[in-house]
C-alpha positions as CSV (number, residue, x, y, z in Angstrom):
1,X,-24.4,-19.4,27.0
2,X,-21.8,-16.9,26.0
3,X,-24.3,-14.5,24.6
4,X,-26.4,-14.7,27.8
5,X,-23.3,-13.9,29.9
6,X,-22.4,-11.1,27.7
7,X,-25.9,-9.7,27.9
8,X,-26.1,-10.2,31.6
9,X,-23.0,-8.3,32.0
10,X,-24.1,-5.4,30.0
11,X,-27.4,-5.3,32.0
12,X,-25.5,-5.1,35.2
13,X,-23.5,-2.1,33.9
14,X,-26.4,-0.4,32.8
15,X,-28.1,-1.0,36.1
16,X,-25.1,0.3,38.0
17,X,-25.0,3.6,35.7
18,X,-28.7,4.1,36.1
19,X,-28.6,4.0,39.9
20,X,-25.3,6.0,39.9
21,X,-26.9,8.9,37.8
22,X,-30.4,8.6,39.2
23,X,-31.5,6.8,42.5
24,X,-32.4,3.2,43.4
25,X,-36.1,4.2,43.6
26,X,-35.9,5.5,40.0
27,X,-34.2,2.2,39.0
28,X,-37.0,0.1,40.7
29,X,-39.6,2.0,39.1
30,X,-38.4,2.0,35.6
31,X,-37.9,-1.9,36.0
32,X,-41.5,-2.2,37.0
33,X,-42.6,-0.1,34.1
34,X,-40.5,-2.1,31.9
35,X,-41.9,-5.4,33.0
36,X,-45.5,-4.1,33.0
37,X,-45.0,-2.9,29.3
38,X,-43.7,-6.2,28.4
39,X,-46.6,-7.9,29.8
40,X,-49.1,-5.8,28.1
41,X,-47.3,-6.2,24.8
42,X,-47.0,-9.9,25.2
43,X,-51.0,-10.2,25.9
44,X,-51.5,-8.1,22.9
45,X,-49.3,-10.2,20.6
46,X,-50.6,-13.5,21.9
47,X,-54.2,-12.3,21.8
48,X,-54.9,-13.3,25.3
49,X,-58.1,-12.1,27.1
50,X,-57.8,-10.6,30.5
51,X,-60.3,-9.1,32.9
52,X,-60.9,-5.4,33.3
53,X,-59.2,-5.4,36.9
54,X,-56.1,-6.9,35.0
55,X,-55.9,-3.9,32.6
56,X,-56.8,-1.5,35.2
57,X,-54.0,-2.5,37.5
58,X,-51.4,-2.4,34.6
59,X,-52.6,1.0,33.5
60,X,-52.3,2.3,36.9
61,X,-48.7,1.0,37.1
62,X,-47.7,2.5,33.7
63,X,-49.5,5.9,34.4
64,X,-48.0,6.1,37.9
65,X,-44.6,5.5,36.4
66,X,-45.1,8.1,33.8
67,X,-46.2,10.7,36.4
68,X,-43.1,9.7,38.6
69,X,-40.8,10.3,35.5
70,X,-42.5,13.7,34.7
71,X,-42.0,14.9,38.4
72,X,-38.4,13.7,38.6
73,X,-37.6,15.3,35.3
74,X,-39.1,18.7,36.4
75,X,-37.0,18.3,39.8
76,X,-33.8,17.5,37.8
77,X,-34.4,20.6,35.5
78,X,-34.7,23.0,38.6
79,X,-31.7,21.6,40.1
80,X,-29.9,22.1,36.8
81,X,-31.2,25.5,36.4
82,X,-30.2,26.4,40.0
83,X,-26.6,25.0,39.3
84,X,-26.2,27.2,36.2
85,X,-26.7,30.6,37.7
86,X,-24.2,33.0,36.6
87,X,-21.6,34.4,39.2
88,X,-20.5,37.9,39.3
89,X,-17.1,38.3,40.8
90,X,-16.7,41.6,42.8
91,X,-12.9,41.0,44.0
92,X,-11.4,39.0,41.2
93,X,-7.8,39.1,42.8
94,X,-8.5,37.2,45.9
95,X,-11.7,35.2,44.7
96,X,-13.8,36.4,47.4
97,X,-17.2,38.4,47.1
98,X,-18.9,36.2,44.5
99,X,-22.4,36.9,44.2
100,X,-25.0,34.6,42.6
101,X,-27.6,36.2,40.6
């Protein structure tokens, strides 16, 4: 019981950090992708037979999550690149007149 409580606390800390550094939508999508992956893995391990539409729906969830991750990663790289632009100071004494390149 104590071990479950400790892991529950750790999961809530990771959840808060993930939301803080990304967004609630990203957290929701990663949770859905994780659950879908676990379901597919369990189906494989326990050798269960599922219909084509079941496999298709899980594939759509996983592919869509991967596409969302890729797009978000590109947006974050662009934001980081824009924030890393060098600054040229034209009037160093007053701190005014900085130009972003």
